[in-house]
KOLFI-472833 format. One record per residue (C-alpha): x, y, z; residue in one letter. Coordinates in steps of 0.2 Angstrom, whole numbers, padded with zeros to 4 digits, always signed. Example, Ala and Ser with C-alpha at 12.3 -4.5 7.8 and 13.67 -1.06 7.14 Angstrom:
% KOLFI-472833
+0062-0022+0039a
+0068-0005+0036s
END
This chain:
% KOLFI-472833
-0289-0126+0045m
-0286-0107+0042r
-0268-0109+0051v
-0265-0123+0039w
-0269-0111+0024i
-0259-0096+0031a
-0243-0107+0033c
-0245-0113+0015a
-0246-0097+0006l
-0232-0089+0017l
-0221-0104+0009l
-0227-0101-0007l
-0221-0082-0006m
-0206-0087+0001l
-0203-0099-0014s
-0205-0086-0026g
-0193-0075-0020c
-0175-0073-0031g
-0171-0070-0049k
-0181-0077-0063d
-0170-0087-0077k
-0182-0084-0089g
-0189-0102-0092d
-0199-0102-0075g
-0185-0108-0064e
-0182-0098-0050t
-0164-0095-0043i
-0162-0089-0025a
-0152-0074-0020a
-0137-0078-0012k
-0133-0067+0006p
-0120-0056+0004l
-0109-0067+0016a
-0110-0082+0004e
-0107-0074-0013q
-0089-0077-0021v
-0079-0062-0028y
-0065-0065-0039t
-0051-0053-0047c
-0039-0055-0064s
-0030-0039-0059s
-0025-0028-0045d
-0033-0015-0053s
-0050-0024-0049e
-0045-0024-0029c
-0046-0011-0014i
-0038-0009+0002v
-0050+0000+0016s
-0049-0001+0036c
-0069-0007+0033a
-0075-0021+0037s
-0092-0032+0032p
-0104-0030+0047g
-0093-0016+0056s
-0097+0001+0058c
-0076+0004+0065c
-0067-0006+0055g
-0049-0005+0057q
-0041+0008+0069g
-0024+0015+0062c
-0016+0004+0049e
-0028-0002+0034c
-0023-0020+0029t
-0040-0027+0022n
-0040-0032+0004a
-0055-0033-0006y
-0064-0035-0023v
-0071-0018-0029k
-0088-0025-0031a
-0087-0034-0014e
-0082-0019-0005y
-0098-0008-0013e
-0108-0021-0008a
-0104-0023+0012f
-0102-0004+0013r
-0119+0000+0007a
-0126-0013+0020e
-0114-0005+0034n
-0118+0014+0030t
-0138+0008+0032a
-0135-0002+0048r
-0122+0011+0057c
-0131+0026+0051t
-0145+0022+0064a
-0147+0030+0080d
-0141+0013+0088d
-0127+0011+0078g
-0110+0004+0084e
-0099+0016+0094k
-0082+0018+0087c
-0065+0018+0098d
-0054+0033+0095v
-0035+0029+0090y
-0019+0036+0093s
-0008+0030+0079c
+0010+0031+0077a
+0020+0037+0062k
+0017+0024+0048p
+0033+0016+0042t
+0023+0005+0028h
+0007+0004+0019k
-0004-0011+0011t
-0007-0011-0008i
-0019-0021-0015a
-0014-0036-0026t
-0024-0049-0036c
-0015-0067-0031v
-0024-0083-0040d
-0040-0074-0041g
-0041-0068-0022a
-0037-0050-0018c
-0023-0049-0004k
-0014-0035+0004g
+0003-0033+0001k
+0014-0024+0015r
+0027-0011+0008v
+0038+0002+0016p
+0033+0021+0014l
+0045+0028+0003t
+0051+0046-0004t
+0059+0057-0018m
+0064+0073-0011n
+0077+0083-0021d
+0081+0068-0030g
+0086+0057-0015y
+0077+0041-0010f
+0070+0041+0009g
+0058+0033+0021a
+0052+0039+0036v
+0068+0034+0047d
+0080+0039+0033s
+0092+0054+0038p
+0096+0069+0030d
+0107+0064+0016p
+0119+0080+0015l
+0119+0084+0034a
+0139+0085+0039c
+0150+0092+0052t
+0166+0090+0041t
+0171+0086+0024a
+0173+0068+0030d
+0157+0064+0033d
+0152+0066+0015c
+0157+0053+0000i
+0153+0055-0020g
+0143+0042-0027n
+0130+0037-0039t
+0111+0040-0030l
+0097+0029-0028p
+0083+0026-0040t
+0067+0028-0036e
+0063+0010-0030n
+0079+0012-0016g
+0085-0005-0020c
+0097+0001-0036c
+0110+0014-0040n
+0105+0026-0056a
+0123+0023-0065p
+0123+0040-0072t
+0117+0052-0056s
+0133+0055-0048l
+0130+0064-0032g
+0135+0068-0015v
+0129+0062+0002y
+0135+0059+0019n
+0141+0041+0028q
+0125+0042+0039s
+0115+0039+0025y
+0125+0028+0014r
+0124+0016+0030a
+0105+0019+0032w
+0103+0013+0015l
+0112-0003+0015s
+0102-0007+0030s
+0085-0002+0022w
+0091-0013+0006r
+0094-0028+0016t
+0077-0028+0023k
+0067-0022+0009n
+0078-0028-0008c
+0080-0045-0007q
+0069-0050-0021a
+0075-0036-0032v
+0088-0038-0045t
+0095-0021-0053c
+0100-0020-0072p
+0120-0021-0076p
+0127-0004-0077p
+0133+0003-0093p
+0150+0002-0099n
+0159+0014-0084p
+0166+0033-0089s
+0179+0042-0078q
+0168+0056-0070p
+0179+0071-0065d
+0191+0071-0051e
+0180+0086-0042c
+0165+0073-0040a
+0175+0065-0028f
+0182+0080-0018a
+0172+0082-0004m
+0166+0098+0007q
+0156+0102+0020c
+0150+0119+0018l
+0137+0127+0028e
+0133+0110+0035g
+0129+0102+0018r
+0139+0091+0008c
+0145+0095-0007a
+0159+0091-0021n
+0174+0104-0026s
+0165+0104-0046c
+0159+0121-0051s
+0141+0124-0048p
END
């Protein structure tokens, strides 16, 4: 009899757990794994190496995309579990130099990772991890005069006439073939004739230059 009463009390206590709607009806709180997180814009998403239920997550390249609220929820759970004395022991990784990064995007209400190449703009020259020095030369024949790439690397800025070497032009052409298929460059403005010195190349102390006065 006592056992039956104890069981009944336990069932009552369990049925009382959850969130009260205010009209006497109680809704049980969903476990984290059952909750559905949605997004409406890229700004609501985040990329992380962390994974739910894991103390270690990804090793080198972070590609997991989450709704920020979801990320904060499971990170709190991970922190509580992984700071224990018997927490998971993580491997030490030796990672190659990255050539790409993953950015967070919101696609149809779900956060997705989009892999994009790592790029730079140094002294007005577009580049990536594997790009050559755009101005290195041995002779003037290594150099050309042309408009310079824009920050996305896929288009040239029609008014930014500069110089670079043949190796850089070949690398840029190859990079665009791999990364610019979905990019449409704006039409150039009406052309104007640059000074002839802009196309008269020199190799001065191992650096490409045109013949215009500095």
